[in-house]
N, C-alpha and C positions, 0 to 999 in steps of 0.2 A: 582702620580699613580705608577711610577716605584718603589718608596720606599715602597709603600703598598704591591706590589706584591712580593718584595724581602722578606717580612716578613712571607711568607707562605710556608716555609719549605725547604730552600736550604741546611740545614745541615743534614737532615734525623734523627734528634733527636726527640724523642717522647715528646709531650706536653700533659698536662692534669691537672685535679684537683684531689686532694687526698682524699677529703671527701665531704659529703653533705654540701650544702651551707645553712647558716642561713640567716634570713631576716634582719640582722643588718646593711647592707651596704646601704649608702645613695645615691650612684651613681655608674656608671660603672667604674669610675677611682678608687674608693676605692675597688671595687670588683676585678678589674684587678691587683691591687697591693697587694692583700691579699695572704697570704701563702696557703689559701684554694684552690687556683687555680694553685698551683704548684705541679707537680707530682715528688716528690723527690724519685729518684730511689736508690736502694741499691748500696753499693760500688762495688759489684761484677758484676753489669750491666755495660758493657763497651760500649762507644760510637764508632760508625764506620762511615767512610766517606760516603758521598752520592754516590750511585751507587755500593757500596760494602756491600750488605746485608749478613745476616748470612746463606744464602743458595746459593749454586753455580748455576749460570744460564748460559746455553749455548745459546747465542743470535742468533746463526746460526739456532737453532731449534725453538726458541721462536717466534711464529707468532700469529697474531690475529686469534682466533678460530671461526669456523663456527658451531654454536650450533643448526642449523636446524635439527630437528629430535630427539633432546635431551631435557630432562627436565632441568630446571635451578637449581634444587636441587634433592636430592636422594629419596624423598618420593615416587615419581612415580615409580622409579626403584624397590623400596621395594615392592610396591603393585603388580607390574608386575611379580616379581620373586616369589610371594607367590603362592602356589599350588591353582589353580582355579582362579587366577587373582584378580583384584580389588573387584569384588562382594564377593568372598570368604574371602578376607582380611577384608572387612567391616563387614561381618557377624561374623567373629571370634573376632572382637574387644572387645565385652563384656567379652569373656573368657580370653583374654589377660589382661584386666583391673582387673578381679577377681584374676588372678595369681599374678599380681603386688601388689595388695592390701594384699594378703596373705603373700608375701615376705616382704612387709613393716612391717606388724605386727610381723613377725618373727624377723626382725632386731630391731624394736622398740616395745617391748611388750606393752607399754602404749598407742600405737597408736590405736585409736578407729575406724579408717577408716574415709573416707571423710564424713564430717558433712554437714548439709544443708547450713551452711555458706560457706564451701569450694565450694560446688556445685554452689551456687549463685555467688560467686566471679568468678569462672571459666566461668560460663555462660555469665557474664557481659563482660568479655574480648572477648569471642568468638563472642558475638553479635556485637561488635564494630570493630573487627579486619578484615584485608584483605578487600574483596569486599562486606562484609556483611552489611556495612553501608556507607553512603556518606562520613563519617568522614575519612575513609581510602581508598576511591575508587581510588584516584590519587596517591597512595603511590609510585608507581614505578618511576614516572617522576617528574612533577612539584608539588609545594605545592597546598593546597586547594585554589580554586578560592575565590577571595575577591572583594568586591565592592569598597573598599578603600585601594588600594595598597600603600605601603610606597612611598612618592613622591621622585623623583630623586632630587639630590642637585640643579640642574639647575632650577627645578620647584619652588623652594623656595628661589632662589637667594643666595645660599650658595655654597662654593667650595666643590669639591669631597674630601673625607677624605684621608689624607696622613699622615703617621706616620713612626716612625723608625721601623725596624724589631722587636725590643724588645717590643715596644708598641703594635704593631699589633698582635704579638704572645700572649701577655697577654690578649688583648682584645678578641681574638678568644676563648682562654681558658675560659675566664669569661662568655661570652655569651653562648657558647655551654654547659657549666656546669650549668648555670642558668636555661636552658630549658630542661635539662635532658639528653642531648647527651654527656655524659662524664661518668666517670671522665678522661678517657684516650683518648687523641686526637693526631693524627699524621698528620704532614704536609709534603708534598713532591712535586716533580715536575712532570708534564706531558710533557715528551719529546719524542724524536724519539724511545728510547728504551721502556720506560714505556707505550707508546701507545699500545704496544703489549699485555698489560693486558686487554685491552678493546676488547670485542667480535666483530667479523666482522658481525655476525648475532646473535641476542639474541636467547635463548632457549624458549621452550614452558613453559609458566608459569603454576604452579600447586598450587591450594589451596585445601587442603584436598584431596578428590577424584574427584574433578572437574577440567577439563582442560580448561585453558583460552588461546585463540590464542596468540602466541608470534611471534618469528621469524622475528623481524624487522631488516632491514639493518641499521647498525650504521655507519653513514657517518661523517668523520672528514672534515668539510666544511670550506674552506678558504674564502667563499663569504658571510658569515654572522657574526654578532656580538653577537647574542643571540640564544640559542638552541631552537629547535622546534621539534615536533613530529607529524607525520601524520599516515595514515592507514598502510603504509608499511615501514617507515623509521624513524630514530631518528637522527637529525643533531646536531653535536657538533662543535662550532667554533674552528678553529685551533688556534685562538688567546688565547684560554684558556690554560694556561700553568702550573697551580698549582692545587693540590689536597689536600683536608682536609679529613682525614679518621677519622670518628667519631664513637662512640660506645654507647650502653647502656648495663648495666650489667644485666645478667639473674638472676632471683630470685632463688638462689639455694635451699633455705629452702622450698619454694613452690614446686620446682621440686622434691625434695627428699621425702617429707612427705605427700603431698596431691595429688600425681601424678596419682593414679589409677582411681577410679570412679569419682574423681573430675576433671580429665582431665589434664594429665601431660604436655600437650602442652600449658597450660595457661601461663606459664612463657614466652613462645615465643609470644603468642598473646598480652600479656601485653607490650612487647617490641615494637611491631608494632603499637599499639595504641599510645604509647609514642612518637615514631619517627614521626608519622604523624603530631602530634602537633608541635614537636620541629623543624622539617625541614621547616614547613610553617613559623614559626617565624623567623628562621635564614635566609630563603630566602628573606623575606621582609627586615630584618635588613641589609643584604648586598646590596640589591637594594637601600636602603636609604643612604648607604655610597657612592653609585655611581658605583657599579660593578654588574656583572651578575653571576648567579649560574646555573649550570647544575647538577641536582641530578642524581646519577648513581646507583640506587639500583639493577637494572637487566641488567646493561650494561657491567659488568666486574666480574672478580674473586675478591671478596672483600678481601680475606686474602692476596692477592698479594700486595695490597696497605699497609697493616699492616706491612708486612716484608720490603717493600720498604721504608716506612717512619720511621721504627725503633720502632713500637709499641710492637712487639713481634717476635716470631720465629715460623717456621714451626714445627709442632708436629705430632706424629703418629696417632692422632685422625682423621686426614684427613681434614675435612672441616673447622676446627677451628684454631685459632691462639693460641700459647702458650704465655701468658703474664706473666712476672716475678711477677707482683702484684696480678693478678686475675685468673691465670690459664687459663682454657678453657671456662670461663663464659662471654667473650665479644661477643656481637652481633655487627657486623660491618656494617656501613652504610657510603658509600663514597660520598663526595660532591665535584664536580669540581667547581673551582672558577676562574673567569676572573679578 
């Protein structure tokens, strides 16, 4: 068990896969040993020691934040700041879409505007994303409920998986890439310092113009071995010491060309549909190895884990990470692992 845990990011070096996976691999060993799950970085990307990220941190000031009264992202702030508030913002959306469409046609003269196919694709992601369907309803914490969870090793009379750090790193890269939470994966430690990246209280969740109650107390609990959530709190075992920072790439082509009437946010909705599937698979995979997962979508500042694990750097766009390979197109999803 200790060997397995050592493989989850003690160096702060980014892990990942560099390209889409083809179906030619016969088993996980072949996939894990393939060059397709190795993120070969440019010579100009330098490795740094664990605890020495590319941004200076004053640990005397860095404390767990209380987000009660705040949204967990900036869409709500945008609506509140709009003259007339959320109703006026929503009423003005068609005008905004028309203006963006006109600008797109100015930049790309051949762009005919969103077609029925664009609108259909956008609508399909919107119908499935967030809380609009049971598929993504439990996106923030645990995976989708299942009647046949992966059996623990003890239930099938097999030992808990233990491998070398190199084997474990390759295995994680392969599995996360196979289910779409890649190609860039960072691994790092959850310790006395990095615990400050976790909120003390979560913010109010927002989906579009609808507020969803949040403000759960996030408790680092020494008396449990598996995480759980109730009406007022989310408990994380203090025995969980490692973090995997996973990603899915935003669709920049869809974002740029069919963003207006077709719905520019569809690239985001696409990502959340994908992560709902992927995290449920990975949660069961790690359970089957003999370990426990705490999913941390709304528990922390996601970009902090990217900087801490070496995925990328802080950039002036604010809420996103700057990746040497993918710029600002990474959508971050953190997974705590025991």
